[in-house]
C-alpha positions in Angstrom: 67.0 23.9 96.8 70.2 23.8 95.1 72.8 21.0 93.7 76.1 21.1 92.3 77.0 18.1 90.5 81.3 18.3 90.6 83.9 16.6 89.6 85.9 15.7 86.6 85.1 14.3 83.0 82.6 11.7 84.8 80.7 14.3 86.0 80.5 16.3 82.7 80.6 14.1 79.5 78.2 11.2 81.1 75.0 10.9 81.5 73.9 9.5 85.2 72.9 13.2 85.7 70.2 12.7 83.0 69.3 9.7 84.6 69.2 10.9 88.1 67.3 13.9 87.3 64.7 11.5 85.5 64.3 9.6 88.7 63.7 12.5 90.9 60.8 13.5 88.7 58.9 10.8 90.5 59.7 12.2 94.1 59.3 15.3 96.2 62.6 16.3 95.0 61.3 17.2 91.5 62.4 20.8 91.4 65.7 20.6 92.7 67.9 22.9 90.7 71.1 21.3 89.3 73.4 24.3 89.5 76.9 25.0 87.7 79.0 26.8 85.2 78.6 23.6 82.4 76.0 22.0 80.3 77.9 19.4 78.8 77.1 16.2 78.4 77.5 12.6 76.1 74.3 12.9 74.1 72.1 11.9 76.6 69.0 12.3 74.2 67.2 14.2 77.1 66.1 17.4 76.4 64.1 18.1 79.4 66.5 17.4 82.3 68.8 20.6 84.0 71.8 20.0 82.3 73.8 22.5 84.8 77.0 20.9 86.4 80.3 21.6 87.8 82.1 18.6 85.7 85.9 19.7 84.3 87.3 17.0 82.0 90.8 16.6 82.5 90.9 18.8 85.9 92.9 17.4 89.1 91.4 17.4 92.5 95.2 18.9 93.6 95.0 21.7 91.1 91.3 22.9 91.8 91.8 22.9 95.5 95.3 24.4 95.0 94.3 27.1 92.5 90.8 27.7 94.4 88.7 27.6 91.3 85.8 25.6 93.4 85.6 28.8 95.3 84.5 31.0 92.3 82.7 28.2 90.7 80.2 28.3 94.0 80.3 32.0 94.3 78.9 32.3 90.8 76.6 29.1 91.6 75.4 28.7 95.3 74.7 25.1 96.4 73.0 23.6 99.3 74.1 20.0 98.4 77.2 19.1 96.3 78.4 15.5 95.2 82.0 15.0 94.2 83.4 12.4 91.8 87.3 13.5 91.8 90.8 12.1 91.6 91.1 10.1 88.4 93.1 12.3 86.5 95.2 13.0 89.7 96.0 9.3 89.3 96.1 8.6 85.4 97.8 11.8 84.3 100.1 12.4 87.3 100.0 9.7 89.6 99.4 11.9 92.6 100.3 10.3 96.1 97.0 9.1 97.8 97.8 11.3 100.6 98.2 14.2 98.6 95.0 13.6 97.0 92.9 13.1 100.3 94.4 17.0 101.6 92.8 18.2 98.4 89.6 16.7 99.3 90.3 18.6 102.8 91.0 21.5 101.4 88.0 21.4 99.1 86.0 20.6 102.1 86.7 23.2 103.7 86.0 25.7 100.4 82.7 24.2 100.0 81.8 24.9 104.1 83.5 28.3 103.5 80.9 29.2 100.8 78.1 27.5 103.2 78.7 26.1 106.6 75.3 23.8 106.3 76.1 22.7 102.8 75.5 18.6 102.5 78.2 16.7 100.8 78.1 13.5 99.1 81.8 12.1 97.7 82.3 8.9 95.9 84.5 6.0 96.3 85.7 6.9 92.2 85.2 4.2 89.6 87.6 1.9 88.2 89.2 1.9 85.0 89.3 -0.3 81.8 92.0 -3.1 80.9 94.2 -0.4 79.2 94.7 1.5 82.3 93.8 -1.5 84.8 97.3 -0.7 86.4 95.9 2.9 87.8 93.3 0.6 89.6 95.7 -0.5 92.3 96.2 3.4 93.1 92.6 4.0 92.9 91.5 1.0 95.4 94.0 3.0 97.8 92.6 6.5 97.4 88.6 4.8 97.9 90.2 2.7 100.9 91.3 6.1 102.5 87.9 8.2 101.6 85.8 6.6 104.8 88.3 7.1 107.2 89.1 10.6 105.9 85.1 11.6 105.7 84.5 10.6 109.1 87.0 12.5 110.7 85.4 15.9 108.7 82.1 15.1 109.4 79.7 17.6 111.1 76.4 17.3 112.2 75.3 20.5 110.1 77.6 19.4 107.4 77.6 16.1 107.0 79.3 13.9 104.1 78.3 10.9 103.1 80.5 8.5 101.4 79.1 6.1 98.4 81.1 3.3 96.6 81.3 3.8 93.2 83.9 1.4 92.5 82.2 -2.0 93.8 80.1 -3.9 91.4 81.1 -1.5 88.5 83.1 -2.7 85.8 86.1 -0.9 84.4 86.0 -2.6 81.0 82.1 -3.8 80.7 80.8 -0.5 82.3 83.1 2.1 80.5 82.6 3.0 77.0 86.3 3.7 76.5 87.8 2.3 79.9 87.3 5.6 81.7 83.7 7.0 81.2 80.6 5.4 81.8 78.7 3.6 79.0 74.8 3.6 79.4 74.7 0.5 82.1 77.7 2.4 84.3 76.0 5.7 83.8 72.4 3.5 85.3 74.8 2.2 87.9 76.2 5.4 88.9 73.2 6.7 89.3 71.7 4.1 91.5 74.5 4.7 93.7 74.4 8.3 94.0 70.7 8.6 94.2 69.6 7.3 98.2 72.9 9.3 99.2 71.6 12.5 97.6 67.6 12.0 98.7 68.9 11.9 102.4 71.3 15.2 101.2 68.1 16.8 100.3 
C-alpha cells in the first residue's frame, strides 16, 4: 500500500510525517510505504521513519496543475492514497483568486485519477498563518470554506475524497515556528487531524 504526502513546504520541511509514521507503527498499517521524490524534513531526530514525500517548498497549486508536475511525480512514484495540503503559496505569494485555486484542485484530482482510478484522496482545509501574514488568513478561510462543497461534487465511490480541517484549533502564532510552518505542537496537531482520515483511506 503506497501513500504519497503531497503539498508544499508544509508537507516537506515539517515533522508531522514522522509523527504519523510513528503512530502507524502500532497499527495494522505499519508497513504502508510512504512514496515521493523527496526526503527533506525539519531535523525531526527520527532515523527510522519513511521520509519519502512529494512536498515542494514554494510551489503553487495552480502551477503544479497547469504544468502537469503531479503527473510526472505519480508516474515515478505510484500511489494508492494521497494527502494534499496546498494553496498557501498561491495566496501568500500571488494572492490568487480562490476560484482559480479550486479549479487547480479539480485539475489535480483529475490527474490523480488518470494515474489510478481507485486512488483515495485526503484534502486539507489548510492551516492559518502567523501574525506577520495574518492578513492572508481571510483568503485562507475563504479557500477552506469552498473546499467541502468542491470535494463533495467530485467524490466517487471508487475514489473517495475526504476533507480534513487543519485550520480549526490551530494557532498561526503559537503552533507555527515562523508564522508559516508548524512547530512541534503544530506537527502533532496536524498529524492528529490527518491520522483518522488516512486510516479510513488505507
